[in-house]
C-alpha positions in Angstrom: 106.9 153.8 43.9 103.4 154.5 45.1 101.5 157.1 43.3 100.3 160.1 45.2 96.7 159.9 46.3 94.4 162.9 46.8 92.4 162.8 50.0 88.7 162.5 49.6 87.8 163.8 53.1 86.1 160.4 53.8 87.0 158.3 56.8 86.9 154.6 57.5 87.7 152.2 60.4 89.0 148.8 59.8 88.6 146.6 62.8 90.9 143.5 62.6 94.5 143.3 61.3 94.6 140.0 59.6 94.9 139.5 55.8 91.3 140.5 55.1 91.5 143.7 57.2 94.8 144.7 55.8 93.6 144.2 52.2 90.4 146.3 52.9 92.6 149.0 54.4 94.9 149.0 51.2 91.9 149.4 48.9 90.5 152.3 50.9 93.8 154.1 51.5 94.8 153.9 47.8 91.5 155.5 47.0 92.1 158.5 49.3 90.1 157.4 52.3 91.6 158.2 55.7 91.9 154.8 57.3 92.3 153.9 61.0 92.9 150.2 61.7 92.3 148.7 65.1 93.4 145.4 66.4 93.2 143.7 69.8 96.7 142.2 69.6 100.1 143.8 70.0 100.8 143.5 66.3 98.9 142.7 63.1 99.0 139.6 61.0 99.9 137.2 63.8 98.0 134.2 62.3 99.5 135.1 58.9 103.0 135.0 60.3 102.3 131.6 62.1 101.0 130.2 58.8 104.4 131.1 57.3 106.4 129.1 59.9 106.5 126.0 57.6 106.5 128.0 54.5 103.8 130.6 53.6 101.2 128.9 51.3 99.9 132.0 49.7 97.6 130.5 47.0 97.2 127.6 44.6 98.1 127.5 40.9 95.2 125.3 39.7 92.8 126.7 37.0 90.5 129.4 38.3 87.4 127.4 37.6 88.7 124.5 39.7 89.9 126.8 42.4 86.4 128.2 42.8 84.9 124.8 43.4 87.0 124.5 46.7 84.4 126.5 48.6 81.7 124.0 48.5 78.2 125.4 49.2 79.5 128.9 49.3 81.1 128.9 45.8 78.4 131.2 44.5 79.3 133.8 47.2 83.1 133.4 47.1 83.5 133.1 43.3 82.8 136.7 42.5 85.5 137.8 45.0 88.1 135.5 43.3 87.3 137.0 39.9 88.7 140.2 41.3 91.5 138.8 43.3 92.3 135.3 42.4 95.6 133.3 42.4 97.2 135.1 39.5 96.3 138.5 40.8 97.6 137.7 44.3 101.0 136.6 42.8 101.2 139.9 40.9 100.3 141.7 44.1 103.0 140.0 46.0 105.5 140.8 43.2 104.6 144.5 43.5 105.7 144.3 47.0 109.0 142.9 46.0 108.2 139.2 46.8 108.5 136.7 44.0 106.6 133.4 44.2 107.0 129.8 42.9 104.7 126.9 42.3 105.5 123.8 44.4 105.2 120.2 43.2 101.7 120.0 44.7 100.5 123.1 42.8 100.7 125.3 45.9 102.3 128.8 45.6 104.9 130.0 48.1 107.2 133.0 48.4 110.6 132.1 46.9 112.1 132.5 50.5 109.1 130.6 51.9 108.7 133.2 54.6 105.7 135.3 55.5 107.6 138.1 57.5 109.2 139.8 54.5 105.8 140.0 52.7 104.1 141.4 55.8 106.8 144.0 56.4 106.6 145.2 52.9 102.8 145.3 53.0 102.7 147.3 56.2 105.2 149.7 54.8 103.0 150.4 51.9 99.9 150.9 54.1 101.8 153.3 56.4 103.1 155.3 53.4 99.4 155.4 52.1 98.4 156.9 55.5 96.8 154.0 57.3 97.1 154.6 61.1 97.5 151.5 63.2 96.0 151.2 66.8 97.2 148.0 68.5 95.8 146.6 71.8 92.4 148.1 70.9 89.8 145.4 71.5 86.4 146.2 70.0 83.7 145.9 72.9 80.7 147.6 71.7 78.7 149.8 69.3 76.3 152.6 70.1 74.7 154.5 67.2 77.9 155.2 65.0 80.2 155.2 67.9 82.6 152.3 68.2 84.0 151.5 71.6 87.3 149.9 72.3 89.1 148.7 75.5 92.8 149.5 75.6 95.5 149.2 78.3 95.1 153.0 78.8 91.4 152.9 79.2 88.3 153.1 76.9 88.5 154.6 73.5 85.8 155.7 71.0 85.9 156.2 67.3 83.6 157.2 64.5 83.9 157.2 60.8 81.9 157.3 57.5 82.2 153.5 57.0 83.5 150.5 58.9 85.0 147.2 57.8 84.9 144.3 60.4 87.6 141.6 59.7 87.7 140.0 63.1 88.6 136.4 62.1 86.9 133.2 63.0 87.0 131.1 66.2 90.4 129.2 65.9 93.7 130.2 67.4 92.4 132.5 70.2 96.0 133.3 71.3 96.6 134.9 67.9 93.4 137.0 68.1 90.8 134.8 66.4 88.7 134.1 69.4 85.1 134.7 68.2 84.5 137.4 70.9 82.7 139.5 68.3 79.8 137.1 68.0 77.6 138.3 70.8 78.3 141.9 69.9 77.0 141.5 66.3 74.1 139.3 67.4 73.1 142.2 69.9 73.1 144.5 66.8 70.7 142.2 65.0 73.2 140.5 62.8 72.5 136.7 62.4 75.5 134.6 63.0 75.8 130.9 62.2 77.6 129.1 65.2 81.3 128.8 64.8 82.6 125.4 64.1 86.1 123.8 63.7 87.3 123.4 60.1 90.4 121.7 58.8 90.5 120.0 62.2 91.4 116.7 63.8 89.1 114.1 65.4 88.9 111.8 68.4 88.4 108.1 67.6 86.2 105.9 69.7 89.2 105.2 71.8 92.9 104.1 71.2 94.2 101.6 73.6 97.0 103.0 75.9 99.4 100.7 74.1 98.7 102.2 70.7 98.6 105.7 71.9 101.8 105.6 73.8 103.7 103.9 71.0 102.3 105.7 67.9 101.0 109.1 68.9 102.7 111.7 66.7 103.8 109.2 64.0 102.6 109.7 60.5 100.6 107.4 58.2 102.4 107.8 54.9 101.1 107.0 51.4 97.6 106.0 52.5 94.2 106.8 51.2 91.2 107.9 53.2 87.6 107.6 52.1 84.3 108.6 53.6 80.7 108.7 52.4 78.1 110.5 54.5 74.5 109.7 55.0 73.5 111.9 52.0 75.8 110.0 49.7 78.5 112.7 49.3 81.9 111.0 49.0 85.4 111.7 49.7 88.6 109.8 48.7 92.1 111.1 48.5 95.6 109.8 48.9 98.1 111.5 51.3 99.3 111.5 54.8 98.1 112.2 58.3 99.2 111.6 61.9 98.0 109.6 64.8 97.4 111.6 68.0 96.9 110.6 71.5 93.2 110.5 71.1 92.7 110.3 67.3 93.9 111.6 64.0 94.9 114.8 62.4 96.9 116.2 59.5 96.4 117.3 55.9 94.5 114.2 54.6 92.1 114.3 57.6 91.6 118.1 57.2 90.6 117.6 53.5 87.7 115.4 54.7 86.9 117.3 57.8 83.9 119.3 56.7 82.0 116.2 55.6 83.1 114.2 58.7 82.3 117.0 61.1 78.8 117.5 59.8 78.2 113.7 59.9 79.2 113.5 63.5 77.0 116.4 64.4 74.1 114.7 62.6 74.6 111.1 63.8 76.9 111.1 66.7 79.9 109.4 64.9 81.3 109.0 61.5 83.3 106.0 60.1 86.1 106.7 57.7 88.0 104.0 55.8 91.7 103.8 55.6 93.5 102.0 52.5 96.9 101.3 53.9 98.3 100.2 50.5 96.6 102.4 47.9 99.1 101.5 45.2 98.1 97.8 45.3 94.9 96.2 44.1 92.7 94.3 46.6 93.4 91.1 44.6 97.2 91.6 44.9 97.0 92.3 48.7 94.8 89.2 49.1 97.3 87.1 47.2 100.2 88.3 49.3 98.3 87.8 52.5 97.3 84.3 51.6 100.8 83.3 50.3 102.2 80.4 52.4 104.4 81.9 55.1 106.0 78.7 56.4 107.5 79.2 59.9 107.5 82.9 59.7 105.3 84.9 62.1 102.3 86.8 60.5 104.0 90.1 61.3 107.2 89.1 59.4 105.1 87.8 56.6 103.2 91.0 56.2 106.4 93.1 56.3 108.3 91.0 53.8 105.3 90.5 51.3 103.6 93.9 51.6 106.0 96.2 53.5 103.4 96.5 56.4 105.2 97.5 59.6 105.3 100.3 62.2 102.2 102.3 62.6 100.4 100.6 59.7 100.9 97.2 61.3 100.1 98.8 64.7 96.7 100.1 63.7 95.7 96.7 62.3 96.4 95.1 65.6 94.6 97.9 67.3 91.4 97.7 65.4 91.0 94.0 64.2 90.2 91.0 66.4 92.1 87.7 66.4 89.7 86.1 64.1 90.3 88.6 61.4 94.0 88.0 61.6 93.5 84.3 61.1 91.3 84.9 58.1 93.3 86.0 55.0 90.2 87.4 53.3 89.2 89.5 56.2 92.8 90.6 56.8 93.3 91.6 53.2 90.0 93.5 53.2 91.0 95.4 56.3 94.3 96.4 54.8 92.5 98.0 51.8 89.5 99.4 53.8 90.1 99.6 57.5 87.2 101.2 59.4 88.0 103.9 61.8 85.1 105.3 63.9 85.4 109.0 64.8 83.2 110.4 67.6 84.2 114.0 68.1 86.0 116.9 66.5 88.9 118.4 68.3 88.2 121.7 70.0 87.8 124.7 67.7 90.9 126.5 69.2 93.0 123.6 67.8 91.6 123.9 64.3 93.4 125.3 61.4 90.3 127.5 60.6 86.6 127.7 61.5 83.3 127.4 59.7 80.2 129.4 60.5 80.1 133.2 61.1 78.2 136.1 59.8 75.2 134.7 57.7 75.4 135.6 54.0 71.6 136.4 54.2 72.7 139.5 56.3 75.1 140.7 53.6 74.6 142.4 50.3 76.9 141.7 47.3 79.3 144.3 48.6 79.5 142.5 52.0 77.7 145.3 53.7 75.7 144.2 56.8 72.0 144.9 56.0 71.1 145.6 59.6 74.0 148.0 59.9 74.3 150.3 56.9 77.9 151.5 56.2 79.4 148.5 58.1 81.0 145.8 56.0 82.5 142.4 57.0 85.2 140.3 55.4 87.5 137.3 56.0 87.0 134.3 58.1 84.3 135.8 60.2 81.8 135.2 57.3 80.0 131.9 57.0 82.3 130.0 54.6 85.2 127.6 54.9 87.9 126.3 52.6 90.5 123.5 52.6 94.1 124.1 53.3 96.3 124.7 50.2 96.2 128.5 49.9 92.4 128.7 49.3 91.5 130.2 52.7 94.2 132.9 52.6 93.4 133.8 49.0 89.6 134.1 49.6 90.1 136.0 52.8 92.2 138.6 51.1 89.7 138.7 48.1 86.9 139.3 50.6 88.8 142.1 52.1 89.3 143.7 48.6 85.5 143.2 47.9 84.5 144.9 51.3 86.9 147.8 50.6 85.5 148.2 47.1 82.0 148.1 48.6 82.9 150.9 51.1 84.1 153.1 48.1 80.7 152.5 46.3 78.8 153.2 49.6 80.8 156.5 50.0 80.2 157.4 46.3 84.0 157.3 45.4 
């Protein structure tokens, strides 16, 4: 049962109804602030619900000190949020809403029923009971002095408050509300914004042949390893899975390397990743099997019987190697263990799982208040940070919403 909260007489607007905005609204409402939440979409939490379609990955169970390293160059900024609302606290929060969680084999944390809708329903019920008022189909279109203007199906609406939290999302999944339309509005108000870029994204290759694309697009590379080293010497290598697309590659293993690869393409026009098709076998073992006499068998049959190479793994060798390499056991074995794939472009930002860039941290104080706009706070994916998939993005978004909400309370002297 929620405890009764004494109204403070203070008011706040929360603009954006994703996890960061909802968490900010919760912090404020529970402190007695009268909260009005505005969102451009017909309902809140639309990206949150989509994330739960395959099982809501709420957070990750790895140790807090390792968890904090997943935010790269923004660890110093994100780390303090996670001290207040990290993985353990987030699981406790879900339990208070009646949703138990479990740790999967990969260390990822999910609701026991794997669904996001029950958690969101319980959360919205708590917020409504706390007095949060929701205004759907209200798109923020401008700010004049302390007056916030919205477009609605019924015409323009204006609102004012003692403080405002912006949680407008990044630039991916525009159909769910994260369209980056807020960027020019904040820039016009003097807030520096780093250009939005795709994160956890797929890439286009220099060009699949029609034969490879038509035969293998949509098929997974299973139990492979991907490695990449950028011009600055930063390295990535991990084992996992990804998928061939009609124009390139995407999937969890590719997403994990995407920040390094994306930045390398931006700097040099392309990036070459290396694919180990048989990470469980040493290079020496692969060479021995490739060089083993095959008698009358075809090379394809030989590779299948000796190394289990078939399907898309065999297909990509034929796609990327010339005939001379196939006739040279050493060259073929080397390619099986380290096949170069040249990537030339990221996929469009609206296809990405998330986005990088956003409100520059130089424009924010430790409470996430915008220095050019006193009393206005920002949270979530609209800030200039990024995270890999695995529960990190959702956890930090919610933690930033809590930090912004707490910042509002301090600003209001509560």
